[in-house]
N, C-alpha and C positions, 0 to 999 in steps of 0.2 A: 244493372250489372248482369253478367252473363248467368243465365239459368239453364244451361244446356244438360245438366244433370251428370256430367262427368266428374270423377273425383278431383280433377284439377280445377274445375269451376267452383268447387266448395272451398278451395284454398286460396286461389289467386284471382285477381282482377287486373286487366291490362289498363294502361293510362287512357286509351281511347274509350274503353267501356266506362271507366269512371267519369271522364269528362262528359260523356253523353249523358250519363246518370245524373250528374249535377246540374246539367243544363235543363233537364226535364223535372228536376225536384226543386221546390222553392226554399227548403230549409231543413236543418237536421232534426227532424221530428218524425216519430213513427207514423203519425197520422199523414205526414206529407209524403212519406216513403223515402226521404233522402238519408243517406248514410251519414253516420258521425265519423269525422276523420280524426285520427289520433296520430301525432308526430312523435316517434319514439327515437329521439336524437341521442343515441349512446354508442359508445365503442369502448373497449378496454383501454383505460388510461384517459378517456376524454373527460374533461371538467367543464367544458363550455357549451354543453348541448342546449341549455336554454337560450344562451346568448345567440347561438347560430339559428335557432328557431325564430327568435324575435327578428332577426335580419331578413328571414324570408322562408315561408312555408306555403303549403297548399291552402287555397282559399277556405277560411272558416275552420281550419284544423286547430285542434286543442294539443297543447304540449303535455307529454306524459313523461315523468321522471322515473326512469327504470329503478334506480337505486332505492328510492323511497316509496314508490307507488306499485312496483311489479316485483317487490322482494321484501321480506322481513329482515330484521337486524341480523347481520352476519355473526357467525361464531364458529369456532374449530369443530364444535360437535355437529352443527347443522350446515355448515358451508358458507360461501360467500354470498350466495343469493338464494336463501330459503324461500319457499313459497309463502306469500302473504297469507294471513288469516282470512277467513271468509268476511268477517266484520270490517277488517281494514280495506280489502279489496272492494267491498261494496261501497264504502265511504268515497274511495277514489273514483270508482266508475260512476257514481252519482254526481261527483263534482265535474266529471267530463261531460255531463248531460245525458247519460244513458238511461234509457227506460226500457221497461219489459217490451220487447218487440222491436227495439232499435236494430238497425243494420249498421255494421261498423267496418271501416276500412283502416288498417294500420299501415304505416310506412316509416322508413328511415332513409338514411343516405349511404347504406352499406349492404345493399342487396337483400334486405330483409333480415340480416343476421341478428338485429336487436328487436325489430318490429315483431318477429316470430315469437318472441317471448309473450308479447301482448296477445297475440293471436292465440297461443296456447292457453294462456290463463283465462282469456275470455271464454273459450270453448270449455275449458275445465270447470269453470263456474256457471255454465249453463247458457251462455250467449250463442245462439245457433248460427246466426248469420253474420260471420265475421271473416274478412279476407284480407290478405296481404297485397299491397300494391306492387305488382311485379316490376322490379327495377327501381321502385321508390322515387324520391325526389329527383334524382338525376334523370331518370327516364321521362318524368313529367316535363322537366325543363327542356330536354332534347326534342321532345315532341312539340315544343312551341307554346306550351300552356303557362299561364301566368302564375306568379307567386304573389302573396301579400305579406306585409311586415306587421310587427306588433303582436300584442297578446290577444288571444281569443278566449273568452269565458262564456260558456253556455249557462242557461237557467238550469239549476240542479234537477237531476233526474230522479226516477223512483225505482231503479232496477233492484230486484231482489235476487241475490245470487244463490246458487244451488251447487256447491262443490261436488266433485266426483264423476263428472261427465267424461273425463279421459283418464286412462290408467296411469298409475305411478308406481315406482319402485323404490324400496328402501335399500340401504346397503346390502343387507343379506339377500334380498331379492336379486339385486344386480349381480352379486357374486354368483348365485346359484344359476341365473339365467346365462351367465358367461359360459357355463359348462353344459347346460341342458338345451340352450337355444342359441340366439345370436345376440350378443351385446355389442353395439357399435360405439366407438369412441370417435366423437365428432371433432376433436381438436386437430390442430395441425400436426403433420406427420412427425416433426421433430420433437414435439411434446409427447406424442404417443410413444415414440422410440425411447424417450428418456434422455435425448441428447441435450435438452435444456428444459428448465422449468422456471419461468421468470415470475411466477406468482405464488405457487403453492408449495408446501414444506418439502415434498418429495417428488422426484421425477419418475416417470414410468407410466404404466397403465394397469387397469384391473386385469389380473390373470385370466386369460381366455377371451378378453375382448378383442374386437376386430377393429383395426384402424380404418376410418372412413371420414376423412376431413370434410366438413360441411361446406367449405368453400368450393369443392368440386361439384356441388349441385348447381353452380352458377356458370353462365357463360361470360365471355370477356366484357359484355356490356352490363353485367350486374343483374341480368334477368335469370330466372330459373331456366334450366335446360328443358327442351321439349320432352313430352311424355316418352317418346321412344328412347331418347338418350338416358332419361332417369331410370326407366325400366332396365335398360342394358347395364347401367352402372350398378343397380342393385342386384341384378341377376349374376354379375361378376362376384358379388358377395354372397352369392347363394340364396338370395331373397327373391320372392315373387308374391304377387297378390294371392295366388292360390295356396301358398304354403305358410303364410305368416300369421294365421289365426284370424279371428273377426270379432265383431262386436258381441256375439253371443258366447264366445269363449271365456272360461273362467280365468285363464292365464294366456296372455299373448306370448308368442315365441320370439319376438323382437323387442329389444330395449335400446335406449340411447342415453349416453352421458357426454359431458364435455368437461370444462373446467368448473363451471358453477351453475349449470343448468339453463344458460341463456342460449348459446348457439345450438345446443342439442334440440331445442324446440324448431330450429330451422331444419334440421335433419328430419324431424318428424313431420314437418310440413312437406318436404320433398317426398318422403315415404308416402304420405297421404296422397300426393298427386299421382304416384305410381299405383295406388290402391292397396298400399301395405300399411296396416295399422301398427303402431308402435308405443310402447310406454316410455315415460320419461323418468330417469333417475335424478331427481332435483338437486340432491346433495352433490352429486358428481364428484370429480377428482378432488375438489376442495374439501369435501367431507371425508372421502376415502383416505386421502393422504395424511390427514391429521389423525388418524386412528392407527397407532403403532401395532395394534394386533392384526391389521389387515395387510397382506403382502403386495408387493409391487412388482410387476414384470417389466423388462426393458427389451429393446430390440424391435425388429420388424414383425416377429411372430407373435400371435396371441399368447 
C-alpha cells in the first residue's frame, strides 16, 4: 500500500494499490506483511449485511457486524451506537485474526460511510496501520478484480488494544465546542435543519453546530474527493490544517457528530485527509436528543 507520507495515504488505499499489495503478500499475517481485510457491510435500516457478504466479498475478507462488534448496547443515555468496551473490541479484533503489528484495510459498499467506523475504532484502540478502501467493493468490481463467496474465518489473533489514541467528546464537551470552536454535524441537511427526524426522538441540531453532510466528501463514483477539493470544502467551513489544532494540543478546536457516531467517523477520515484533526462525539444526536435538558436548534443556521 502507498507509503508516500501524505495525510491521505494514512487514511485511504486505492483498489489498484490494494490489489498489488495482495499479489505480493502471501497471507493475512504480520510476518508476511499482508493486510487483514474487514468487510463492514452496514447501512441504516440494512438487516442483510452478512447475507450480502456471503454472496460476494473481497478475497479473504472477514465479515464485521457493526451493531454487535463496533458498538455497545444502545440506550437513551448513551445513544444508538456507544463505543464498545476495550475488552469487547479486543475479543472481536482477535476473532478477525488481528495481531499486534497487523495491517488492516476496511471497506463497505457505501463509499466508506460504515467502514470508517471500523477505521476510527481501530485507530482509537491503537492499531496504527489501518486504511479505508477508497470506493469500497463497487470500485473493486469496476476495476475488474475478482470477488469470492462464502465465509472467511482466520486463526485467532493476539492483538492487545490500548484505547485513547484518538480524541472523543462527551455531550458537555460537544456543547462547549459548538460555542468555542467548530462542531460539525455530519448528517443529511434535512436532518440538521430539523425538517425530518426518522430515527431519534427530537429533530434539529446541537445549538452552534455547523451542518456539513458527510456524503459531500464523496464524488459521484463513491470515492473520496481529491485533497484539493476536500481542503476547499473545509475551508468554506472555516477550517484548515493550520488552524485546527494538533496531536500535542490539550483540546482540539474541531469536533464531529452525526446520528449515532457512525458516519461522523467518515467526516473525521475526510478531515484527516485534509490534515485537519478532529474529535468524535460518539453519543451524537441519538444521545443529545434523548436528554430533555439539552436544547435543539432548527433551520439552516448554527
